[in-house]
MOPAC internal coordinates of N, CA, C and O (Angstrom, degrees):
PM7 1SCF
backbone

  N    0.0000 0     0.00 0     0.00 0    0    0    0
  C    1.4266 1     0.00 0     0.00 0    1    0    0
  C    1.5392 1   108.31 1     0.00 0    2    1    0
  O    1.2310 1   120.06 1   -47.65 1    3    2    1
  N    1.2996 1   117.49 1   132.35 1    3    2    1
  C    1.4587 1   121.69 1  -178.22 1    5    3    2
  C    1.5267 1   110.00 1   -79.96 1    6    5    3
  O    1.2310 1   121.56 1   -39.15 1    7    6    5
  N    1.3295 1   114.61 1   140.85 1    7    6    5
  C    1.4567 1   119.24 1   177.59 1    9    7    6
  C    1.5194 1   109.24 1   -78.89 1   10    9    7
  O    1.2310 1   120.81 1   -40.36 1   11   10    9
  N    1.3069 1   116.05 1   139.64 1   11   10    9
  C    1.4647 1   120.21 1   176.89 1   13   11   10
  C    1.5221 1   108.74 1   -88.24 1   14   13   11
  O    1.2310 1   121.10 1   -32.77 1   15   14   13
  N    1.3028 1   115.51 1   147.23 1   15   14   13
  C    1.4626 1   120.66 1   178.73 1   17   15   14
  C    1.5305 1   109.95 1   -76.71 1   18   17   15
  O    1.2310 1   120.98 1   -37.74 1   19   18   17
  N    1.3125 1   115.72 1   142.26 1   19   18   17
  C    1.4604 1   119.43 1   173.39 1   21   19   18
  C    1.5276 1   108.12 1   -78.46 1   22   21   19
  O    1.2310 1   121.01 1   -13.62 1   23   22   21
  N    1.3176 1   115.67 1   166.38 1   23   22   21
  C    1.4666 1   119.89 1   178.54 1   25   23   22
  C    1.5278 1   111.09 1   -60.31 1   26   25   23
  O    1.2310 1   120.62 1   142.83 1   27   26   25
  N    1.3006 1   116.41 1   -37.17 1   27   26   25
  C    1.4714 1   119.78 1   179.57 1   29   27   26
  C    1.5295 1   111.06 1   -66.44 1   30   29   27
  O    1.2310 1   120.74 1   140.29 1   31   30   29
  N    1.3248 1   116.20 1   -39.71 1   31   30   29
  C    1.4702 1   119.42 1   178.46 1   33   31   30
  C    1.5253 1   110.66 1   -67.62 1   34   33   31
  O    1.2310 1   120.46 1   140.04 1   35   34   33
  N    1.3287 1   116.73 1   -39.96 1   35   34   33
  C    1.4748 1   119.86 1   177.77 1   37   35   34
  C    1.5178 1   110.38 1   -63.48 1   38   37   35
  O    1.2310 1   120.62 1   139.60 1   39   38   37
  N    1.3293 1   116.42 1   -40.40 1   39   38   37
  C    1.4631 1   120.71 1   178.67 1   41   39   38
  C    1.5228 1   110.60 1   -62.97 1   42   41   39
  O    1.2310 1   120.32 1   136.97 1   43   42   41
  N    1.3287 1   116.99 1   -43.03 1   43   42   41
  C    1.4749 1   120.76 1   179.38 1   45   43   42
  C    1.5258 1   110.37 1   -61.68 1   46   45   43
  O    1.2310 1   120.15 1   138.96 1   47   46   45
  N    1.3268 1   117.31 1   -41.04 1   47   46   45
  C    1.4654 1   120.24 1   178.50 1   49   47   46
  C    1.5288 1   111.03 1   -64.70 1   50   49   47
  O    1.2310 1   120.66 1   138.91 1   51   50   49
  N    1.3329 1   116.35 1   -41.09 1   51   50   49
  C    1.4636 1   119.46 1   179.58 1   53   51   50
  C    1.5251 1   110.98 1   -67.27 1   54   53   51
  O    1.2310 1   120.40 1   142.36 1   55   54   53
  N    1.3439 1   116.83 1   -37.64 1   55   54   53
  C    1.4647 1   119.56 1   178.82 1   57   55   54
  C    1.5254 1   111.24 1   -62.92 1   58   57   55
  O    1.2310 1   120.81 1   144.58 1   59   58   57
  N    1.3222 1   116.06 1   -35.42 1   59   58   57
  C    1.4626 1   119.40 1   179.19 1   61   59   58
  C    1.5212 1   112.04 1   -63.69 1   62   61   59
  O    1.2310 1   120.25 1   153.35 1   63   62   61
  N    1.3286 1   117.12 1   -26.65 1   63   62   61
  C    1.4658 1   119.53 1  -177.71 1   65   63   62
  C    1.5277 1   113.26 1   -91.15 1   66   65   63
  O    1.2310 1   119.69 1   175.63 1   67   66   65
  N    1.3294 1   118.20 1    -4.37 1   67   66   65
  C    1.4587 1   121.26 1  -178.22 1   69   67   66
  C    1.5201 1   111.78 1   -84.89 1   70   69   67
  O    1.2310 1   121.68 1   -24.20 1   71   70   69
  N    1.3223 1   114.39 1   155.80 1   71   70   69
  C    1.4665 1   119.69 1   174.21 1   73   71   70
  C    1.5291 1   108.54 1   -78.39 1   74   73   71
  O    1.2310 1   120.72 1   -11.37 1   75   74   73
  N    1.3267 1   116.24 1   168.63 1   75   74   73
  C    1.4630 1   120.24 1  -179.61 1   77   75   74
  C    1.5291 1   111.80 1   -61.21 1   78   77   75
  O    1.2310 1   120.42 1   140.21 1   79   78   77
  N    1.3242 1   116.80 1   -39.79 1   79   78   77
  C    1.4694 1   118.86 1   179.85 1   81   79   78
  C    1.5332 1   110.98 1   -68.02 1   82   81   79
  O    1.2310 1   120.29 1   144.14 1   83   82   81
  N    1.3372 1   117.05 1   -35.86 1   83   82   81
  C    1.4636 1   120.18 1   177.04 1   85   83   82
  C    1.5308 1   111.17 1   -68.05 1   86   85   83
  O    1.2310 1   120.46 1   142.33 1   87   86   85
  N    1.3258 1   116.72 1   -37.67 1   87   86   85
  C    1.4664 1   120.59 1   176.16 1   89   87   86
  C    1.5265 1   109.31 1   -63.06 1   90   89   87
  O    1.2310 1   120.24 1   139.04 1   91   90   89
  N    1.3350 1   117.15 1   -40.96 1   91   90   89
  C    1.4657 1   120.57 1   178.12 1   93   91   90
  C    1.5218 1   110.73 1   -62.05 1   94   93   91
  O    1.2310 1   119.88 1   140.70 1   95   94   93
  N    1.3242 1   117.83 1   -39.30 1   95   94   93
  C    1.4673 1   121.18 1   177.85 1   97   95   94
  C    1.5308 1   110.59 1   -63.62 1   98   97   95
  O    1.2310 1   120.51 1   138.56 1   99   98   97
  N    1.3223 1   116.63 1   -41.44 1   99   98   97
  C    1.4692 1   120.62 1   177.99 1  101   99   98
  C    1.5187 1   109.79 1   -63.20 1  102  101   99
  O    1.2310 1   120.31 1   136.65 1  103  102  101
  N    1.3292 1   117.01 1   -43.35 1  103  102  101
  C    1.4597 1   120.59 1   178.34 1  105  103  102
  C    1.5300 1   111.95 1   -62.77 1  106  105  103
  O    1.2310 1   120.62 1   141.30 1  107  106  105
  N    1.3400 1   116.42 1   -38.70 1  107  106  105
  C    1.4642 1   120.60 1   176.51 1  109  107  106
  C    1.5292 1   110.35 1   -62.70 1  110  109  107
  O    1.2310 1   120.80 1   137.45 1  111  110  109
  N    1.3237 1   116.07 1   -42.55 1  111  110  109
  C    1.4633 1   121.03 1   179.20 1  113  111  110
  C    1.5293 1   110.44 1   -62.73 1  114  113  111
  O    1.2310 1   120.65 1   136.90 1  115  114  113
  N    1.3191 1   116.35 1   -43.10 1  115  114  113
  C    1.4722 1   120.63 1   178.49 1  117  115  114
  C    1.5227 1   110.21 1   -63.13 1  118  117  115
  O    1.2310 1   120.38 1   140.39 1  119  118  117
  N    1.3218 1   116.88 1   -39.61 1  119  118  117
  C    1.4554 1   120.69 1   177.99 1  121  119  118
  C    1.5235 1   110.99 1   -61.56 1  122  121  119
  O    1.2310 1   120.48 1   138.48 1  123  122  121
  N    1.3235 1   116.69 1   -41.52 1  123  122  121
  C    1.4680 1   120.88 1   177.48 1  125  123  122
  C    1.5260 1   110.09 1   -62.95 1  126  125  123
  O    1.2310 1   120.29 1   135.81 1  127  126  125
  N    1.3237 1   117.05 1   -44.19 1  127  126  125
  C    1.4697 1   120.72 1   179.07 1  129  127  126
  C    1.5208 1   110.90 1   -60.54 1  130  129  127
  O    1.2310 1   120.25 1   137.50 1  131  130  129
  N    1.3137 1   117.12 1   -42.50 1  131  130  129
  C    1.4684 1   120.73 1  -179.55 1  133  131  130
  C    1.5216 1   111.53 1   -65.89 1  134  133  131
  O    1.2310 1   120.27 1   138.19 1  135  134  133
  N    1.3322 1   117.09 1   -41.81 1  135  134  133
  C    1.4653 1   119.19 1  -179.57 1  137  135  134
  C    1.5316 1   110.45 1   -67.94 1  138  137  135
  O    1.2310 1   120.07 1   145.06 1  139  138  137
  N    1.3301 1   117.47 1   -34.94 1  139  138  137
  C    1.4647 1   119.96 1   176.46 1  141  139  138
  C    1.5264 1   110.60 1   -66.71 1  142  141  139
  O    1.2310 1   120.16 1   141.40 1  143  142  141
  N    1.3085 1   117.30 1   -38.60 1  143  142  141
  C    1.4684 1   121.11 1   177.90 1  145  143  142
  C    1.5219 1   110.31 1   -62.88 1  146  145  143
  O    1.2310 1   120.69 1   135.58 1  147  146  145
  N    1.3422 1   116.30 1   -44.42 1  147  146  145
  C    1.4669 1   119.90 1   178.57 1  149  147  146
  C    1.5231 1   110.78 1   -63.33 1  150  149  147
  O    1.2310 1   120.29 1   137.71 1  151  150  149
  N    1.3284 1   117.06 1   -42.29 1  151  150  149
  C    1.4627 1   120.89 1  -179.41 1  153  151  150
  C    1.5233 1   110.56 1   -63.34 1  154  153  151
  O    1.2310 1   120.02 1   140.05 1  155  154  153
  N    1.3237 1   117.56 1   -39.95 1  155  154  153
  C    1.4693 1   120.75 1   178.58 1  157  155  154
  C    1.5217 1   110.75 1   -63.89 1  158  157  155
  O    1.2310 1   120.22 1   136.23 1  159  158  157
  N    1.3221 1   117.18 1   -43.77 1  159  158  157
  C    1.4651 1   119.49 1  -178.27 1  161  159  158
  C    1.5233 1   110.69 1   -66.98 1  162  161  159
  O    1.2310 1   119.79 1   143.50 1  163  162  161
  N    1.3285 1   118.00 1   -36.50 1  163  162  161
  C    1.4649 1   120.78 1   177.24 1  165  163  162
  C    1.5185 1   110.50 1   -68.83 1  166  165  163
  O    1.2310 1   120.13 1   140.73 1  167  166  165
  N    1.3240 1   117.36 1   -39.27 1  167  166  165
  C    1.4615 1   120.90 1   179.78 1  169  167  166
  C    1.5174 1   110.64 1   -64.58 1  170  169  167
  O    1.2310 1   120.04 1   139.56 1  171  170  169
  N    1.3157 1   117.52 1   -40.44 1  171  170  169
  C    1.4636 1   120.85 1   179.27 1  173  171  170
  C    1.5259 1   109.49 1   -63.94 1  174  173  171
  O    1.2310 1   119.77 1   135.00 1  175  174  173
  N    1.3150 1   118.03 1   -45.00 1  175  174  173
  C    1.4591 1   121.38 1   179.46 1  177  175  174
  C    1.5242 1   110.43 1   -63.13 1  178  177  175
  O    1.2310 1   120.09 1   138.31 1  179  178  177
  N    1.3367 1   117.44 1   -41.69 1  179  178  177
  C    1.4484 1   120.99 1  -179.91 1  181  179  178
  C    1.5179 1   110.04 1   -65.88 1  182  181  179
  O    1.2310 1   119.83 1   136.78 1  183  182  181
  N    1.3363 1   117.93 1   -43.22 1  183  182  181
  C    1.4558 1   121.44 1   178.60 1  185  183  182
  C    1.5196 1   110.67 1   -60.42 1  186  185  183
  O    1.2310 1   120.03 1   138.12 1  187  186  185
  N    1.3271 1   117.55 1   -41.88 1  187  186  185
  C    1.4607 1   120.97 1   179.15 1  189  187  186
  C    1.5284 1   110.50 1   -61.57 1  190  189  187
  O    1.2310 1   120.22 1   136.09 1  191  190  189
  N    1.3257 1   117.19 1   -43.91 1  191  190  189
  C    1.4627 1   120.67 1   179.01 1  193  191  190
  C    1.5236 1   110.92 1   -64.06 1  194  193  191
  O    1.2310 1   120.68 1   137.71 1  195  194  193
  N    1.3250 1   116.30 1   -42.29 1  195  194  193
  C    1.4566 1   120.79 1   179.84 1  197  195  194
  C    1.5232 1   110.62 1   -64.32 1  198  197  195
  O    1.2310 1   120.14 1   134.33 1  199  198  197
  N    1.3267 1   117.34 1   -45.67 1  199  198  197
  C    1.4609 1   120.17 1   179.88 1  201  199  198
  C    1.5227 1   111.34 1   -63.71 1  202  201  199
  O    1.2310 1   120.46 1   140.05 1  203  202  201
  N    1.3189 1   116.73 1   -39.95 1  203  202  201
  C    1.4605 1   120.45 1   178.09 1  205  203  202
  C    1.5210 1   110.12 1   -62.94 1  206  205  203
  O    1.2310 1   120.91 1   135.78 1  207  206  205
  N    1.3197 1   115.86 1   -44.22 1  207  206  205
  C    1.4632 1   119.83 1   179.68 1  209  207  206
  C    1.5253 1   110.54 1   -62.46 1  210  209  207
  O    1.2310 1   120.32 1   133.52 1  211  210  209
  N    1.3314 1   117.00 1   -46.48 1  211  210  209
  C    1.4589 1   120.16 1  -179.02 1  213  211  210
  C    1.5296 1   111.40 1   -65.22 1  214  213  211
  O    1.2310 1   120.24 1   141.88 1  215  214  213
  N    1.3215 1   117.14 1   -38.12 1  215  214  213
  C    1.4646 1   120.60 1  -179.63 1  217  215  214
  C    1.5123 1   111.51 1   -65.08 1  218  217  215
  O    1.2310 1   120.08 1   152.03 1  219  218  217
  N    1.3205 1   117.45 1   -27.97 1  219  218  217
  C    1.4548 1   121.09 1  -179.03 1  221  219  218
  C    1.5237 1   113.16 1   -88.54 1  222  221  219
  O    1.2310 1   119.78 1   175.87 1  223  222  221
  N    1.3221 1   118.03 1    -4.13 1  223  222  221
  C    1.4557 1   120.30 1   178.87 1  225  223  222
  C    1.5224 1   109.93 1   -66.10 1  226  225  223
  O    1.2310 1   120.94 1   -32.60 1  227  226  225
  N    1.3200 1   115.80 1   147.40 1  227  226  225
  C    1.4641 1   121.51 1  -175.29 1  229  227  226
  C    1.5307 1   112.20 1   -56.25 1  230  229  227
  O    1.2310 1   119.69 1   135.75 1  231  230  229
  N    1.3239 1   118.20 1   -44.25 1  231  230  229
  C    1.4665 1   121.12 1  -178.06 1  233  231  230
  C    1.5271 1   111.15 1   -61.17 1  234  233  231
  O    1.2310 1   120.63 1   139.72 1  235  234  233
  N    1.3288 1   116.40 1   -40.28 1  235  234  233
  C    1.4587 1   119.76 1  -179.34 1  237  235  234
  C    1.5229 1   111.56 1   -70.97 1  238  237  235
  O    1.2310 1   120.43 1   142.61 1  239  238  237
  N    1.3214 1   116.78 1   -37.39 1  239  238  237
  C    1.4667 1   119.32 1   176.35 1  241  239  238
  C    1.5253 1   110.26 1   -63.32 1  242  241  239
  O    1.2310 1   120.74 1   138.33 1  243  242  241
  N    1.3294 1   116.20 1   -41.67 1  243  242  241
  C    1.4621 1   120.31 1   179.24 1  245  243  242
  C    1.5279 1   110.41 1   -66.31 1  246  245  243
  O    1.2310 1   120.12 1   139.71 1  247  246  245
  N    1.3254 1   117.37 1   -40.29 1  247  246  245
  C    1.4646 1   120.32 1   179.23 1  249  247  246
  C    1.5258 1   110.76 1   -64.16 1  250  249  247
  O    1.2310 1   120.16 1   138.69 1  251  250  249
  N    1.3445 1   117.30 1   -41.31 1  251  250  249
  C    1.4746 1   120.28 1   177.74 1  253  251  250
  C    1.5179 1   110.53 1   -63.26 1  254  253  251
  O    1.2310 1   120.44 1   139.03 1  255  254  253
  N    1.3321 1   116.76 1   -40.97 1  255  254  253
  C    1.4551 1   120.69 1  -179.90 1  257  255  254
  C    1.5266 1   110.18 1   -64.67 1  258  257  255
  O    1.2310 1   120.10 1   135.87 1  259  258  257
  N    1.3247 1   117.42 1   -44.13 1  259  258  257
  C    1.4649 1   120.89 1   178.42 1  261  259  258
  C    1.5279 1   110.74 1   -62.32 1  262  261  259
  O    1.2310 1   120.47 1   139.27 1  263  262  261
  N    1.3311 1   116.70 1   -40.73 1  263  262  261
  C    1.4622 1   120.23 1   178.20 1  265  263  262
  C    1.5248 1   110.68 1   -63.05 1  266  265  263
  O    1.2310 1   120.27 1   137.16 1  267  266  265
  N    1.3288 1   117.09 1   -42.84 1  267  266  265
  C    1.4742 1   120.53 1   179.14 1  269  267  266
  C    1.5214 1   110.90 1   -64.07 1  270  269  267
  O    1.2310 1   120.05 1   139.22 1  271  270  269
  N    1.3430 1   117.50 1   -40.78 1  271  270  269
  C    1.4623 1   120.44 1   178.02 1  273  271  270
  C    1.5302 1   110.51 1   -63.20 1  274  273  271
  O    1.2310 1   120.75 1   136.04 1  275  274  273
  N    1.3210 1   116.16 1   -43.96 1  275  274  273
  C    1.4650 1   120.29 1  -179.99 1  277  275  274
  C    1.5264 1   110.86 1   -63.37 1  278  277  275
  O    1.2310 1   120.24 1   138.43 1  279  278  277
  N    1.3232 1   117.14 1   -41.57 1  279  278  277
  C    1.4701 1   120.81 1   178.24 1  281  279  278
  C    1.5259 1   110.35 1   -63.47 1  282  281  279
  O    1.2310 1   120.09 1   138.82 1  283  282  281
  N    1.3329 1   117.44 1   -41.18 1  283  282  281
  C    1.4687 1   120.80 1   178.40 1  285  283  282
  C    1.5197 1   110.37 1   -65.39 1  286  285  283
  O    1.2310 1   119.83 1   139.92 1  287  286  285
  N    1.3292 1   117.94 1   -40.08 1  287  286  285
  C    1.4597 1   121.50 1   178.28 1  289  287  286
  C    1.5218 1   111.26 1   -62.03 1  290  289  287
  O    1.2310 1   120.74 1   136.41 1  291  290  289
  N    1.3399 1   116.20 1   -43.59 1  291  290  289
  C    1.4702 1   119.94 1   179.45 1  293  291  290
  C    1.5217 1   111.33 1   -65.20 1  294  293  291
  O    1.2310 1   120.13 1   140.15 1  295  294  293
  N    1.3315 1   117.35 1   -39.85 1  295  294  293
  C    1.4771 1   119.79 1   177.50 1  297  295  294
  C    1.5223 1   110.34 1   -62.04 1  298  297  295
  O    1.2310 1   120.73 1   137.30 1  299  298  297
  N    1.3463 1   116.21 1   -42.70 1  299  298  297
  C    1.4619 1   120.34 1   179.71 1  301  299  298
  C    1.5242 1   110.66 1   -63.57 1  302  301  299
  O    1.2310 1   120.00 1   139.24 1  303  302  301
  N    1.3300 1   117.61 1   -40.76 1  303  302  301
  C    1.4646 1   120.87 1   177.83 1  305  303  302
  C    1.5262 1   111.00 1   -63.37 1  306  305  303
  O    1.2310 1   120.28 1   138.51 1  307  306  305
  N    1.3334 1   117.07 1   -41.49 1  307  306  305
  C    1.4758 1   119.96 1   179.13 1  309  307  306
  C    1.5215 1   110.93 1   -64.98 1  310  309  307
  O    1.2310 1   120.69 1   137.77 1  311  310  309
  N    1.3360 1   116.29 1   -42.23 1  311  310  309
  C    1.4771 1   119.55 1   177.91 1  313  311  310
  C    1.5215 1   110.56 1   -62.30 1  314  313  311
  O    1.2310 1   120.80 1   135.21 1  315  314  313
  N    1.3270 1   116.08 1   -44.79 1  315  314  313
  C    1.4629 1   119.88 1  -179.75 1  317  315  314
  C    1.5238 1   110.59 1   -63.82 1  318  317  315
  O    1.2310 1   120.67 1   139.33 1  319  318  317
  N    1.3102 1   116.33 1   -40.67 1  319  318  317
  C    1.4646 1   119.83 1  -179.89 1  321  319  318
  C    1.5241 1   110.68 1   -65.45 1  322  321  319
  O    1.2310 1   120.22 1   142.60 1  323  322  321
  N    1.3205 1   117.18 1   -37.40 1  323  322  321
  C    1.4666 1   119.13 1  -178.71 1  325  323  322
  C    1.5193 1   111.09 1   -74.48 1  326  325  323
  O    1.2310 1   119.53 1   149.68 1  327  326  325
  N    1.3344 1   118.50 1   -30.32 1  327  326  325
  C    1.4676 1   121.60 1   179.25 1  329  327  326
  C    1.5155 1   110.41 1   -72.63 1  330  329  327
  O    1.2310 1   120.85 1   138.31 1  331  330  329
  N    1.3328 1   115.98 1   -41.69 1  331  330  329
  C    1.4506 1   119.94 1  -174.59 1  333  331  330
  C    1.5282 1   113.23 1   -95.98 1  334  333  331
  O    1.2310 1   120.09 1  -176.32 1  335  334  333
  N    1.3096 1   117.44 1     3.68 1  335  334  333
  C    1.4732 1   120.41 1   179.95 1  337  335  334
  C    1.5240 1   108.74 1   -72.68 1  338  337  335
  O    1.2310 1   120.29 1   -39.89 1  339  338  337
  N    1.3479 1   117.06 1   140.11 1  339  338  337
  C    1.4677 1   119.76 1   178.25 1  341  339  338
  C    1.5314 1   109.63 1   -66.98 1  342  341  339
  O    1.2310 1   120.86 1   -44.52 1  343  342  341
  N    1.3018 1   115.97 1   135.48 1  343  342  341
  C    1.4590 1   121.55 1   179.45 1  345  343  342
  C    1.5220 1   108.89 1  -100.65 1  346  345  343
  O    1.2310 1   119.64 1   -46.36 1  347  346  345
  N    1.3260 1   118.28 1   133.64 1  347  346  345
  C    1.4809 1   120.43 1  -178.47 1  349  347  346
  C    1.5042 1   113.89 1   -71.86 1  350  349  347
  O    1.2310 1   120.10 1   180.00 1  351  350  349

């Protein structure tokens, strides 16, 4: 049974057939891909820091607390309504 080439092996074979200027273009493309990868990872880290900072702001903490109180009030109203609701 013949072994199949991996993508990396196929890429190496194709690189061997390219001219020097074509190899330079491939290297430029790889450089762009790497810089985009770095930019994405930095953006994710920055977004996480920003979200953490915003979540800890006093207004947001108060809004979360008010939302939790309102949710608890609604649950209590539903429980009370189900306890005191007429049963057929």
